PAMAR-927587 format. One record per residue: x, y, z of N, C-alpha, C in turn; chain. Coordinates in Angstrom, 1 decimal. Layout:
# PAMAR-927587
n_east	n_north	n_up	ca_east	ca_north	ca_up	c_east	c_north	c_up	ch
X	Y	Z	X	Y	Z	X	Y	Z	A
...
***
This chain:
# PAMAR-927587
n_east	n_north	n_up	ca_east	ca_north	ca_up	c_east	c_north	c_up	ch
-15.9	-51.0	5.4	-15.8	-51.2	6.9	-17.3	-51.4	7.0	A
-18.3	-51.9	7.9	-19.3	-51.9	8.1	-19.0	-51.3	9.4	A
-20.7	-51.2	9.6	-20.8	-51.3	11.6	-20.3	-51.3	12.2	A
-20.5	-53.0	12.4	-20.4	-53.3	13.3	-18.0	-53.4	13.5	A
-17.6	-53.4	12.5	-16.9	-53.3	12.3	-16.3	-51.8	13.2	A
-16.8	-51.2	12.7	-16.2	-50.0	13.4	-16.8	-50.5	14.5	A
-17.3	-50.3	15.1	-17.6	-50.5	16.9	-16.8	-51.4	17.0	A
-16.5	-51.9	16.4	-15.3	-53.4	17.5	-13.9	-51.8	17.4	A
-13.8	-51.9	16.1	-12.0	-50.5	16.3	-12.8	-49.7	17.4	A
-13.0	-48.9	17.9	-13.8	-48.1	18.1	-13.6	-48.5	19.3	A
-14.3	-49.6	19.7	-14.8	-50.0	21.4	-12.5	-50.1	21.8	A
-12.0	-50.6	20.9	-11.0	-51.2	20.9	-9.2	-50.1	20.5	A
-10.5	-48.9	20.5	-9.0	-47.3	20.5	-9.5	-47.5	21.9	A
-10.9	-47.2	22.4	-11.2	-47.0	23.8	-10.6	-47.6	24.8	A
-9.8	-48.9	25.0	-9.1	-49.4	25.3	-8.0	-49.3	25.5	A
-7.5	-48.8	24.1	-6.1	-48.8	24.4	-6.1	-47.1	25.4	A
-7.1	-45.9	25.1	-6.7	-44.9	24.9	-7.3	-44.9	27.2	A
-7.6	-46.0	27.3	-7.3	-45.9	28.8	-6.8	-46.8	29.1	A
-5.8	-47.6	28.7	-4.9	-48.2	29.1	-3.1	-47.1	28.8	A
-3.2	-46.5	28.1	-2.3	-45.3	28.4	-2.6	-44.8	29.3	A
-3.6	-44.2	29.3	-3.5	-42.8	30.4	-3.6	-43.3	31.7	A
-3.4	-45.0	31.9	-3.3	-45.7	33.8	-1.8	-45.9	33.6	A
-1.2	-46.1	32.7	-0.1	-46.3	32.2	0.5	-48.2	32.2	A
-0.4	-49.1	30.9	-0.1	-49.9	31.0	0.0	-50.2	29.8	A
0.7	-49.0	28.4	1.1	-49.6	28.0	3.0	-49.8	27.6	A
3.3	-50.8	27.3	4.8	-50.3	27.5	5.1	-49.8	26.3	A
6.6	-48.5	26.5	6.6	-47.1	25.2	7.8	-47.9	25.1	A
9.1	-47.6	23.9	9.8	-47.9	23.8	11.1	-47.4	24.7	A
10.5	-46.5	25.1	11.7	-46.3	26.6	11.0	-46.9	27.7	A
9.9	-47.0	27.7	10.3	-48.0	29.0	10.5	-49.4	29.2	A
10.5	-50.0	27.5	11.3	-50.9	27.9	12.7	-50.5	27.7	A
13.3	-49.7	27.6	15.1	-49.6	27.5	14.6	-48.7	29.1	A
14.1	-48.6	29.8	14.2	-48.2	31.9	15.0	-49.5	32.1	A
13.7	-51.2	31.7	14.2	-51.9	32.6	15.0	-52.6	31.9	A
15.6	-52.8	31.1	16.7	-53.1	30.0	17.8	-53.0	30.6	A
17.8	-51.4	31.0	19.1	-51.2	31.3	19.5	-50.7	32.8	A
17.7	-49.9	33.8	18.1	-51.1	35.0	18.5	-52.5	35.5	A
18.3	-54.1	34.6	18.7	-54.7	34.8	20.1	-55.3	34.2	A
20.7	-54.1	34.5	21.7	-54.2	33.2	22.0	-55.3	32.3	A
21.2	-55.2	31.6	21.4	-55.6	30.2	21.4	-57.6	29.6	A
21.3	-57.8	31.5	21.4	-59.9	31.6	19.2	-59.7	31.0	A
20.3	-60.5	30.3	18.2	-61.3	29.5	18.1	-62.4	30.9	A
18.3	-62.9	31.8	18.1	-63.9	33.2	17.1	-62.4	33.5	A
18.1	-62.0	34.4	17.3	-60.4	34.2	15.7	-59.5	34.9	A
16.1	-59.3	33.5	14.9	-59.0	32.9	13.3	-59.8	32.3	A
14.1	-61.5	31.6	12.9	-62.2	32.9	12.4	-62.3	33.6	A
13.1	-61.5	34.7	12.9	-62.4	36.1	12.0	-61.4	36.2	A
12.5	-59.5	35.7	11.7	-58.7	36.0	10.0	-59.0	35.8	A
9.7	-59.6	34.3	8.6	-59.7	33.7	7.8	-60.7	34.9	A
8.4	-62.0	34.6	7.2	-62.8	35.2	7.1	-61.6	37.0	A
8.0	-61.8	37.5	8.1	-61.0	38.8	6.2	-60.1	38.6	A
6.5	-59.3	37.6	6.0	-58.1	37.1	3.5	-58.8	36.9	A
4.5	-60.1	36.4	3.0	-60.7	35.8	1.5	-61.2	36.5	A
1.8	-61.3	37.3	0.6	-62.1	39.2	-0.3	-59.8	38.8	A
0.6	-59.0	38.3	0.0	-57.5	38.7	-0.2	-56.8	37.3	A
-0.6	-57.5	36.6	-0.6	-57.3	34.9	-1.4	-58.3	34.6	A
-1.6	-59.6	35.9	-3.0	-60.0	35.9	-4.1	-59.6	36.6	A
-3.7	-59.1	37.5	-5.1	-57.7	38.5	-5.5	-57.3	37.8	A
-4.9	-56.3	37.0	-5.0	-55.0	36.3	-5.7	-56.0	35.8	A
-5.8	-56.6	34.4	-7.0	-57.0	33.4	-7.6	-57.7	34.3	A
-8.1	-58.1	35.7	-9.2	-58.9	36.0	-10.8	-57.7	36.6	A
-9.7	-56.6	36.3	-10.9	-55.4	37.0	-11.8	-54.6	36.2	A
-10.7	-54.9	35.0	-11.4	-54.3	33.3	-12.6	-55.7	32.6	A
***
């Protein structure tokens, strides 16, 4: 691993830490919660994620 690779890995890790700290990482528990709250219905789950997409896009624009 050269210095440029190390720098890129480090920057990606810092972004991951920031995303995790700000609640933008979907954990297995979070996914389970979403599925259970939508009664295991694939259409409801899909609708939830489609309705959430504009918020996700706003978060990524700010950074």
